[in-house]
SEDREN-674864 format. One record per residue (C-alpha): residue number from 0; residue in three letters; x, y, z. Coordinates in pm, 1 decimal, padded with zeros to 6 digits. Layout:
REM residues N
ATOM; resi; resn; xx; yy; zz
ATOM; NUM; ALA; X; Y; Z
...
//
This chain:
REM residues 360
ATOM; resi; resn; xx; yy; zz
ATOM; 0; MET; -02200.6; -00709.7; 00586.3
ATOM; 1; GLU; -02363.7; -00454.3; 00359.3
ATOM; 2; THR; -02172.1; -00313.0; 00066.6
ATOM; 3; THR; -01965.1; -00005.1; 00146.9
ATOM; 4; ALA; -01910.5; 00213.8; -00158.0
ATOM; 5; LEU; -01657.6; 00497.1; -00176.5
ATOM; 6; HIS; -01562.8; 00701.7; -00480.0
ATOM; 7; VAL; -01221.9; 00832.3; -00582.4
ATOM; 8; GLU; -01261.5; 01137.2; -00805.3
ATOM; 9; ALA; -00899.9; 01147.5; -00926.8
ATOM; 10; GLY; -00831.9; 01042.5; -01282.8
ATOM; 11; ALA; -01140.2; 00911.2; -01459.3
ATOM; 12; GLY; -01296.2; 00821.0; -01125.2
ATOM; 13; CYS; -01297.3; 00490.0; -00942.0
ATOM; 14; ASP; -01541.7; 00312.9; -00712.5
ATOM; 15; ILE; -01418.0; 00119.5; -00410.0
ATOM; 16; LEU; -01660.2; -00156.3; -00310.2
ATOM; 17; ILE; -01617.3; -00338.9; 00023.3
ATOM; 18; GLU; -01835.5; -00641.5; 00092.3
ATOM; 19; ASP; -01802.8; -00991.1; 00235.1
ATOM; 20; GLY; -01810.1; -01241.9; -00051.5
ATOM; 21; ILE; -01776.8; -00977.1; -00323.1
ATOM; 22; LEU; -01514.1; -01196.9; -00490.4
ATOM; 23; ASP; -01793.5; -01425.5; -00609.1
ATOM; 24; ARG; -01969.0; -01127.1; -00767.7
ATOM; 25; ALA; -01659.1; -00977.2; -00925.7
ATOM; 26; GLY; -01775.1; -01052.4; -01280.2
ATOM; 27; GLU; -02098.1; -00860.7; -01229.8
ATOM; 28; HIS; -01922.5; -00554.4; -01088.9
ATOM; 29; ILE; -01644.0; -00554.0; -01348.4
ATOM; 30; LYS; -01894.3; -00579.7; -01633.4
ATOM; 31; ALA; -02077.4; -00275.4; -01495.5
ATOM; 32; ALA; -01757.8; -00073.6; -01445.6
ATOM; 33; LEU; -01584.6; -00175.3; -01771.4
ATOM; 34; PRO; -01867.6; -00250.9; -02015.4
ATOM; 35; ARG; -01641.6; -00266.1; -02325.1
ATOM; 36; ALA; -01408.3; -00531.4; -02180.9
ATOM; 37; LYS; -01430.4; -00878.7; -02333.3
ATOM; 38; ARG; -01111.6; -01034.4; -02197.9
ATOM; 39; ILE; -00965.7; -01015.4; -01848.3
ATOM; 40; PHE; -00598.3; -01081.8; -01780.8
ATOM; 41; VAL; -00585.3; -01202.1; -01420.4
ATOM; 42; ILE; -00249.6; -01157.0; -01249.5
ATOM; 43; THR; -00201.5; -01325.2; -00913.8
ATOM; 44; ASP; 00069.5; -01505.7; -00717.3
ATOM; 45; THR; 00154.6; -01853.2; -00594.9
ATOM; 46; ASN; 00005.0; -01790.7; -00249.9
ATOM; 47; VAL; -00323.2; -01636.3; -00357.3
ATOM; 48; SER; -00396.0; -01833.1; -00674.2
ATOM; 49; PRO; -00500.7; -02161.7; -00509.9
ATOM; 50; LEU; -00707.8; -01979.7; -00246.4
ATOM; 51; TYR; -00905.2; -01734.6; -00457.9
ATOM; 52; GLY; -00811.5; -01773.4; -00823.4
ATOM; 53; PRO; -01078.8; -02031.7; -00913.0
ATOM; 54; ARG; -01355.7; -01824.7; -00751.4
ATOM; 55; LEU; -01257.8; -01512.3; -00943.8
ATOM; 56; VAL; -01224.0; -01696.6; -01275.9
ATOM; 57; ALA; -01560.8; -01868.9; -01225.9
ATOM; 58; SER; -01732.3; -01535.9; -01161.4
ATOM; 59; LEU; -01568.4; -01374.7; -01463.8
ATOM; 60; GLU; -01654.7; -01661.8; -01697.8
ATOM; 61; THR; -02012.9; -01669.6; -01570.9
ATOM; 62; HIS; -02047.4; -01311.6; -01690.0
ATOM; 63; GLY; -01906.2; -01386.0; -02033.7
ATOM; 64; PHE; -01543.0; -01282.2; -02000.9
ATOM; 65; GLU; -01261.4; -01467.3; -02172.1
ATOM; 66; VAL; -01007.1; -01514.6; -01893.2
ATOM; 67; HIS; -00629.2; -01556.5; -01908.6
ATOM; 68; THR; -00440.0; -01608.4; -01583.6
ATOM; 69; ARG; -00074.1; -01560.9; -01499.4
ATOM; 70; VAL; 00067.2; -01668.2; -01162.2
ATOM; 71; ILE; 00387.5; -01499.7; -01046.4
ATOM; 72; PRO; 00609.3; -01612.8; -00756.9
ATOM; 73; ALA; 00490.2; -01463.5; -00429.1
ATOM; 74; GLY; 00715.8; -01206.9; -00266.0
ATOM; 75; GLU; 00889.7; -00873.1; -00317.7
ATOM; 76; PRO; 01151.5; -01008.7; -00563.8
ATOM; 77; SER; 00872.4; -01044.7; -00823.0
ATOM; 78; LYS; 00823.4; -00667.9; -00828.2
ATOM; 79; CYS; 01100.4; -00627.7; -01080.4
ATOM; 80; ALA; 01166.6; -00531.7; -01441.6
ATOM; 81; GLY; 01199.6; -00894.6; -01549.9
ATOM; 82; GLU; 00849.1; -00986.0; -01433.4
ATOM; 83; LEU; 00709.5; -00665.9; -01585.4
ATOM; 84; VAL; 00851.9; -00749.6; -01927.4
ATOM; 85; ALA; 00722.6; -01106.0; -01894.2
ATOM; 86; LEU; 00371.8; -00971.8; -01831.3
ATOM; 87; TRP; 00390.6; -00745.2; -02135.7
ATOM; 88; GLU; 00502.0; -01035.2; -02354.6
ATOM; 89; TRP; 00233.7; -01265.8; -02212.5
ATOM; 90; MET; -00047.0; -01019.2; -02279.5
ATOM; 91; ALA; 00087.2; -00937.1; -02626.1
ATOM; 92; ALA; 00108.6; -01309.0; -02710.7
ATOM; 93; HIS; -00260.9; -01341.0; -02622.9
ATOM; 94; GLY; -00353.9; -01050.0; -02849.3
ATOM; 95; VAL; -00437.7; -00791.8; -02583.8
ATOM; 96; THR; -00642.3; -00495.8; -02711.3
ATOM; 97; ARG; -00721.5; -00153.8; -02568.6
ATOM; 98; THR; -01066.5; -00270.3; -02458.7
ATOM; 99; ASP; -00931.1; -00557.9; -02248.3
ATOM; 100; ALA; -00856.9; -00527.9; -01876.4
ATOM; 101; VAL; -00612.8; -00648.8; -01614.4
ATOM; 102; ALA; -00736.7; -00778.8; -01278.0
ATOM; 103; ALA; -00478.3; -00777.0; -00998.2
ATOM; 104; LEU; -00568.1; -01044.8; -00742.6
ATOM; 105; GLY; -00337.9; -01039.9; -00442.8
ATOM; 106; GLY; -00135.7; -00816.3; -00215.4
ATOM; 107; GLY; 00074.5; -00509.6; -00277.8
ATOM; 108; VAL; 00336.3; -00677.7; -00494.7
ATOM; 109; VAL; 00075.0; -00811.2; -00734.9
ATOM; 110; GLY; -00118.4; -00484.3; -00733.8
ATOM; 111; ASP; 00186.7; -00267.4; -00799.2
ATOM; 112; LEU; 00328.8; -00492.5; -01070.9
ATOM; 113; ALA; -00001.7; -00564.8; -01246.3
ATOM; 114; GLY; -00099.4; -00198.3; -01225.7
ATOM; 115; PHE; 00228.0; -00094.6; -01389.1
ATOM; 116; ALA; 00176.7; -00353.2; -01663.0
ATOM; 117; ALA; -00181.7; -00237.3; -01724.2
ATOM; 118; SER; -00076.6; 00128.1; -01736.4
ATOM; 119; THR; 00189.1; 00068.6; -02001.2
ATOM; 120; ILE; 00076.5; -00214.9; -02231.3
ATOM; 121; LEU; -00075.3; -00048.5; -02539.2
ATOM; 122; ARG; -00028.0; 00277.3; -02342.0
ATOM; 123; GLY; -00295.9; 00172.3; -02096.3
ATOM; 124; VAL; -00577.4; -00081.9; -02061.1
ATOM; 125; GLY; -00849.1; -00119.6; -01798.8
ATOM; 126; LEU; -00741.8; -00211.2; -01447.0
ATOM; 127; VAL; -00927.5; -00370.7; -01156.6
ATOM; 128; GLN; -00760.7; -00401.8; -00818.4
ATOM; 129; ILE; -00878.2; -00696.8; -00604.5
ATOM; 130; PRO; -00659.8; -00672.7; -00292.5
ATOM; 131; THR; -00648.5; -00975.0; -00062.5
ATOM; 132; THR; -00419.4; -00851.8; 00217.0
ATOM; 133; LEU; -00489.2; -00591.7; 00482.1
ATOM; 134; LEU; -00198.0; -00377.4; 00369.7
ATOM; 135; SER; -00313.9; -00372.4; 00008.7
ATOM; 136; GLN; -00677.6; -00314.1; 00103.8
ATOM; 137; VAL; -00610.8; -00008.7; 00317.2
ATOM; 138; ASP; -00320.7; 00131.2; 00119.7
ATOM; 139; SER; -00165.8; 00017.2; -00207.4
ATOM; 140; SER; -00481.4; -00072.4; -00403.5
ATOM; 141; VAL; -00628.6; 00276.8; -00358.5
ATOM; 142; GLY; -00483.8; 00587.2; -00516.9
ATOM; 143; GLY; -00333.3; 00477.6; -00847.6
ATOM; 144; LYS; 00035.2; 00434.1; -00764.1
ATOM; 145; THR; 00205.0; 00150.3; -00951.6
ATOM; 146; ALA; 00572.4; 00058.2; -00931.7
ATOM; 147; ILE; 00855.7; -00188.3; -00947.1
ATOM; 148; ASP; 01174.7; -00192.1; -00741.2
ATOM; 149; LEU; 01520.2; -00112.1; -00874.7
ATOM; 150; THR; 01860.1; -00208.4; -00738.5
ATOM; 151; ALA; 01889.9; 00146.2; -00605.5
ATOM; 152; GLY; 01571.4; 00127.3; -00402.1
ATOM; 153; LYS; 01205.2; 00042.7; -00361.7
ATOM; 154; ASN; 00927.4; 00169.9; -00592.2
ATOM; 155; LEU; 01161.8; 00385.4; -00800.1
ATOM; 156; ALA; 01002.9; 00310.7; -01140.5
ATOM; 157; GLY; 00629.8; 00338.0; -01187.3
ATOM; 158; THR; 00326.1; 00536.4; -01294.0
ATOM; 159; PHE; 00021.5; 00710.1; -01155.6
ATOM; 160; TYR; -00267.2; 00509.8; -01303.7
ATOM; 161; GLN; -00609.5; 00494.9; -01143.1
ATOM; 162; PRO; -00793.3; 00161.2; -01155.0
ATOM; 163; GLY; -01140.6; 00149.3; -01298.3
ATOM; 164; LEU; -01262.8; -00041.1; -00992.7
ATOM; 165; VAL; -01140.2; -00167.5; -00654.9
ATOM; 166; LEU; -01311.3; -00473.1; -00505.4
ATOM; 167; MET; -01238.1; -00563.1; -00142.5
ATOM; 168; ASP; -01354.9; -00883.8; 00018.5
ATOM; 169; PRO; -01282.8; -00871.9; 00394.3
ATOM; 170; GLU; -01324.2; -01250.1; 00410.0
ATOM; 171; THR; -00988.7; -01290.2; 00232.6
ATOM; 172; LEU; -00819.4; -01151.7; 00543.9
ATOM; 173; ARG; -00909.2; -01465.3; 00737.5
ATOM; 174; THR; -00649.8; -01669.4; 00547.2
ATOM; 175; LEU; -00368.1; -01420.9; 00611.1
ATOM; 176; PRO; -00085.4; -01541.1; 00836.7
ATOM; 177; ASP; -00065.5; -01338.2; 01158.0
ATOM; 178; ARG; 00257.3; -01169.2; 01052.7
ATOM; 179; ASP; 00102.3; -01045.7; 00728.1
ATOM; 180; PHE; -00212.6; -00926.0; 00903.8
ATOM; 181; MET; -00012.2; -00729.8; 01158.9
ATOM; 182; SER; 00209.1; -00590.7; 00884.1
ATOM; 183; GLY; -00103.9; -00438.0; 00735.2
ATOM; 184; MET; -00194.9; -00296.7; 01073.8
ATOM; 185; ALA; 00110.5; -00070.2; 01058.0
ATOM; 186; GLU; -00052.0; 00116.0; 00768.7
ATOM; 187; VAL; -00383.5; 00120.2; 00953.9
ATOM; 188; VAL; -00219.3; 00279.7; 01258.7
ATOM; 189; LYS; -00054.9; 00532.3; 01027.1
ATOM; 190; TYR; -00394.2; 00674.4; 00931.8
ATOM; 191; GLY; -00472.4; 00741.1; 01296.0
ATOM; 192; CYS; -00132.2; 00904.4; 01344.0
ATOM; 193; ILE; -00163.3; 01146.4; 01052.6
ATOM; 194; TRP; -00535.2; 01217.5; 01032.6
ATOM; 195; ASP; -00767.6; 01094.5; 01306.1
ATOM; 196; ALA; -00676.1; 01081.5; 01675.9
ATOM; 197; GLY; -01013.4; 00924.9; 01756.3
ATOM; 198; PHE; -00940.5; 00640.2; 01516.1
ATOM; 199; PHE; -00597.6; 00598.8; 01679.6
ATOM; 200; ASP; -00766.0; 00556.5; 02018.9
ATOM; 201; PHE; -01020.8; 00317.0; 01866.0
ATOM; 202; LEU; -00734.8; 00097.5; 01741.7
ATOM; 203; ALA; -00543.3; 00120.8; 02068.4
ATOM; 204; ALA; -00845.9; -00028.9; 02246.0
ATOM; 205; ARG; -00829.7; -00336.4; 02017.7
ATOM; 206; PRO; -00481.1; -00484.3; 02072.1
ATOM; 207; SER; -00546.8; -00825.3; 01914.7
ATOM; 208; ARG; -00630.8; -00967.9; 01574.0
ATOM; 209; GLU; -00960.4; -01108.2; 01706.2
ATOM; 210; ALA; -01072.2; -00769.4; 01835.4
ATOM; 211; LEU; -00965.3; -00593.5; 01517.2
ATOM; 212; MET; -01143.7; -00842.3; 01290.0
ATOM; 213; GLY; -01460.5; -00781.4; 01487.6
ATOM; 214; ASP; -01453.5; -00423.7; 01358.9
ATOM; 215; ILE; -01283.4; -00478.2; 01024.4
ATOM; 216; PRO; -01564.2; -00313.4; 00819.2
ATOM; 217; ARG; -01511.9; 00013.5; 01008.3
ATOM; 218; ILE; -01134.1; -00016.0; 00981.3
ATOM; 219; LEU; -01138.2; -00068.1; 00604.5
ATOM; 220; ARG; -01397.4; 00203.2; 00547.2
ATOM; 221; THR; -01211.9; 00458.3; 00761.9
ATOM; 222; CYS; -00871.4; 00395.8; 00605.8
ATOM; 223; CYS; -01001.1; 00396.0; 00248.5
ATOM; 224; ASP; -01204.5; 00710.4; 00309.9
ATOM; 225; ILE; -00900.9; 00895.1; 00445.9
ATOM; 226; LYS; -00686.8; 00787.0; 00153.3
ATOM; 227; ARG; -00966.7; 00873.0; -00090.7
ATOM; 228; GLN; -00983.4; 01227.9; 00045.5
ATOM; 229; VAL; -00606.7; 01270.5; 00028.1
ATOM; 230; VAL; -00581.4; 01136.0; -00327.5
ATOM; 231; ASN; -00871.7; 01350.3; -00445.5
ATOM; 232; ALA; -00682.9; 01655.4; -00320.3
ATOM; 233; ASP; -00340.0; 01552.3; -00451.9
ATOM; 234; GLU; -00328.8; 01265.4; -00700.6
ATOM; 235; ARG; 00034.0; 01318.6; -00804.9
ATOM; 236; ASP; 00193.7; 01321.3; -00460.6
ATOM; 237; THR; 00327.0; 01676.9; -00472.5
ATOM; 238; GLY; 00148.6; 01817.5; -00167.1
ATOM; 239; LEU; -00101.0; 01672.6; 00079.5
ATOM; 240; ARG; -00053.2; 01312.4; -00036.2
ATOM; 241; MET; 00300.3; 01319.7; 00097.5
ATOM; 242; ILE; 00160.2; 01283.7; 00450.6
ATOM; 243; LEU; 00079.3; 00921.3; 00365.0
ATOM; 244; ASN; 00454.7; 00861.5; 00372.7
ATOM; 245; PHE; 00476.6; 00903.8; 00750.4
ATOM; 246; GLY; 00725.8; 00641.5; 00866.6
ATOM; 247; HIS; 00824.2; 00548.0; 00512.0
ATOM; 248; THR; 01152.8; 00734.6; 00464.7
ATOM; 249; LEU; 01315.8; 00541.6; 00748.4
ATOM; 250; GLY; 01099.4; 00238.9; 00673.8
ATOM; 251; HIS; 01254.2; 00211.5; 00329.5
ATOM; 252; ALA; 01599.1; 00230.5; 00489.1
ATOM; 253; TYR; 01509.8; -00062.8; 00712.9
ATOM; 254; GLU; 01379.0; -00262.4; 00418.3
ATOM; 255; LEU; 01698.8; -00187.2; 00230.0
ATOM; 256; ALA; 01913.5; -00289.6; 00527.1
ATOM; 257; GLY; 01726.8; -00619.3; 00542.4
ATOM; 258; ASN; 01765.2; -00675.0; 00167.6
ATOM; 259; TYR; 01384.9; -00654.8; 00134.8
ATOM; 260; THR; 01353.8; -01001.2; 00291.0
ATOM; 261; ARG; 01418.6; -00973.4; 00665.5
ATOM; 262; TRP; 01150.6; -00714.6; 00739.5
ATOM; 263; SER; 00809.0; -00684.9; 00579.1
ATOM; 264; HIS; 00696.9; -00345.7; 00451.1
ATOM; 265; GLY; 00459.2; -00301.3; 00742.6
ATOM; 266; GLU; 00720.7; -00397.7; 01000.4
ATOM; 267; ALA; 00963.4; -00147.7; 00850.2
ATOM; 268; VAL; 00697.6; 00125.7; 00845.4
ATOM; 269; ALA; 00608.1; 00053.3; 01208.4
ATOM; 270; ALA; 00967.9; 00104.0; 01317.2
ATOM; 271; GLY; 00989.3; 00401.9; 01082.3
ATOM; 272; MET; 00690.7; 00569.6; 01250.6
ATOM; 273; ALA; 00841.7; 00512.8; 01594.9
ATOM; 274; ALA; 01172.1; 00659.7; 01478.0
ATOM; 275; ALA; 01002.1; 00952.8; 01303.4
ATOM; 276; ALA; 00821.8; 01036.5; 01627.5
ATOM; 277; LYS; 01151.7; 01044.7; 01814.1
ATOM; 278; LEU; 01308.1; 01248.0; 01535.9
ATOM; 279; GLY; 01019.7; 01495.1; 01560.7
ATOM; 280; VAL; 01087.1; 01537.4; 01930.9
ATOM; 281; GLU; 01457.2; 01584.3; 01854.9
ATOM; 282; LEU; 01366.9; 01859.8; 01606.7
ATOM; 283; GLU; 01122.5; 02017.6; 01855.4
ATOM; 284; ILE; 00823.1; 01955.0; 01629.4
ATOM; 285; THR; 00658.8; 01657.5; 01801.3
ATOM; 286; ASP; 00501.1; 01650.1; 02146.5
ATOM; 287; ALA; 00720.5; 01446.3; 02380.3
ATOM; 288; ALA; 00434.8; 01205.4; 02461.9
ATOM; 289; VAL; 00390.0; 01092.0; 02101.3
ATOM; 290; PRO; 00674.0; 00833.3; 02076.8
ATOM; 291; GLY; 00538.5; 00647.7; 02379.0
ATOM; 292; LYS; 00184.4; 00648.4; 02240.3
ATOM; 293; ILE; 00299.1; 00506.4; 01907.5
ATOM; 294; GLU; 00511.0; 00237.7; 02070.7
ATOM; 295; SER; 00223.9; 00141.6; 02301.6
ATOM; 296; ILE; -00010.6; 00077.0; 02009.5
ATOM; 297; LEU; 00244.8; -00107.9; 01792.9
ATOM; 298; SER; 00402.9; -00338.1; 02051.1
ATOM; 299; PRO; 00086.2; -00535.4; 02143.8
ATOM; 300; LEU; 00042.3; -00606.8; 01771.2
ATOM; 301; GLY; 00386.6; -00765.2; 01758.4
ATOM; 302; LEU; 00522.9; -00487.1; 01538.7
ATOM; 303; PRO; 00881.1; -00367.8; 01588.0
ATOM; 304; THR; 00940.8; -00018.3; 01723.1
ATOM; 305; LYS; 01314.7; -00028.4; 01654.9
ATOM; 306; ILE; 01512.6; -00195.0; 01377.4
ATOM; 307; PRO; 01892.7; -00187.0; 01371.0
ATOM; 308; CYS; 02012.0; 00009.6; 01070.2
ATOM; 309; ASP; 02349.2; 00166.0; 00999.7
ATOM; 310; LEU; 02377.6; 00521.1; 00879.7
ATOM; 311; GLU; 02495.1; 00411.2; 00535.2
ATOM; 312; HIS; 02159.8; 00245.6; 00463.3
ATOM; 313; ILE; 01977.4; 00549.4; 00599.1
ATOM; 314; ARG; 02192.7; 00775.9; 00383.1
ATOM; 315; ARG; 02116.3; 00565.7; 00074.8
ATOM; 316; ALA; 01743.7; 00565.1; 00145.4
ATOM; 317; VAL; 01730.2; 00940.8; 00205.1
ATOM; 318; GLY; 01943.9; 01001.9; -00102.7
ATOM; 319; VAL; 01696.7; 00836.8; -00339.5
ATOM; 320; ASP; 01379.0; 00911.8; -00145.3
ATOM; 321; LYS; 01095.9; 01018.8; -00376.2
ATOM; 322; LYS; 01002.9; 01295.6; -00132.2
ATOM; 323; GLY; 01339.0; 01461.3; -00190.9
ATOM; 324; SER; 01409.0; 01768.2; -00399.6
ATOM; 325; GLY; 01776.1; 01818.2; -00481.6
ATOM; 326; ASP; 01963.4; 01842.9; -00152.5
ATOM; 327; LEU; 01640.4; 01873.5; 00043.9
ATOM; 328; VAL; 01406.8; 01607.7; 00179.4
ATOM; 329; THR; 01052.5; 01643.6; 00309.9
ATOM; 330; LEU; 01015.4; 01476.5; 00645.9
ATOM; 331; ILE; 00663.6; 01381.7; 00748.5
ATOM; 332; LEU; 00644.6; 01451.3; 01121.6
ATOM; 333; LEU; 00367.9; 01476.1; 01378.9
ATOM; 334; GLU; 00289.4; 01766.9; 01606.8
ATOM; 335; LYS; 00063.0; 01532.1; 01799.5
ATOM; 336; ILE; -00145.9; 01226.9; 01718.7
ATOM; 337; GLY; -00376.0; 01321.6; 01430.5
ATOM; 338; VAL; -00186.8; 01639.6; 01339.1
ATOM; 339; VAL; 00089.8; 01611.2; 01081.5
ATOM; 340; ARG; 00355.9; 01860.4; 00978.3
ATOM; 341; PRO; 00566.8; 01815.4; 00664.9
ATOM; 342; LEU; 00911.3; 01969.0; 00713.0
ATOM; 343; LEU; 01153.0; 02044.8; 00428.1
ATOM; 344; LEU; 01511.3; 02015.0; 00548.1
ATOM; 345; PRO; 01859.8; 01975.5; 00399.9
ATOM; 346; LYS; 01941.9; 01607.0; 00377.8
ATOM; 347; GLU; 02258.5; 01655.7; 00582.1
ATOM; 348; ASP; 02057.4; 01811.4; 00867.0
ATOM; 349; VAL; 01824.8; 01511.7; 00865.8
ATOM; 350; LEU; 02116.5; 01270.9; 00869.2
ATOM; 351; ALA; 02284.8; 01463.7; 01151.3
ATOM; 352; ALA; 01966.7; 01446.1; 01362.6
ATOM; 353; LEU; 01934.4; 01073.0; 01294.2
ATOM; 354; GLU; 02298.6; 01022.9; 01389.1
ATOM; 355; ARG; 02237.7; 01197.9; 01721.7
ATOM; 356; LEU; 01940.5; 00972.6; 01786.8
ATOM; 357; ALA; 02137.2; 00660.5; 01694.4
ATOM; 358; GLY; 02407.1; 00753.3; 01944.6
ATOM; 359; ARG; 02168.6; 00759.7; 02239.1
//
């Protein structure tokens, strides 16, 4: 596979490099992108560290970097204030300076937490995202959002902080468990729903992991290019970037209902997209054929199209949703596949429509 290079113009600018085996050349690319850096603070987790940690450290040391590694417990519970403080203290204890950099090696939890730490220690040091899951490669590693979870909800404390470089090695996807791979596919399908009907049809014709992996370079390139365009137009998530939240308002309610352990983020988003399509029909925004199309692409991938959730969890999720403004919430709905329509509604109207749907 040849190297695919995309450029995010937001912030100071960031290159996204996609290439099989790029993990073994990480040191070379990081040295070029962050020439002042002498030390790299690698943050990874207990799942990823034994698989890819030694390869990354070897590449960094070969190119003259002093490397310090911290391994956090894998899973959403690590995306918390306690782990963030521990990272600050760890870097401070090793004498971190403004010219040093953080490398986040792992999935979305590692990327969000490490990115937040990098954006705040010494008021900001260099950051390299090295995503190893499909979900993090097509979504969370690109665009500069960092966050931790609070008791009140997911991703409620964080920063906008663009990495200096994103390195994606598609070969890391081969070690993903099927459930994690398909969880990432929910975000992939989202891009077709909100932006590119042709890409949606392309995905629908590949209803298995084997078929999808056969075209993974195109999938990664297409998703990252869409997100790159959206972020370039709206880095701070006040306009166009909000369309990337299709399926997420209800998805966060499902995650909350499952205590962030029963359903993965991608599974919750999949069910959230299916529900948002039905809600759009209920509100006379969405073409009546859309819910069936979305369910027909998600179900063969083993992704849920309905998750039980009481109205209290939905009310809590809508109440703290980051797309809200006072008593209003912006719903991301579809007119048809590939055509999105944000709709600003009173929260009580949204809840009433969801209650009508739940009663059917």
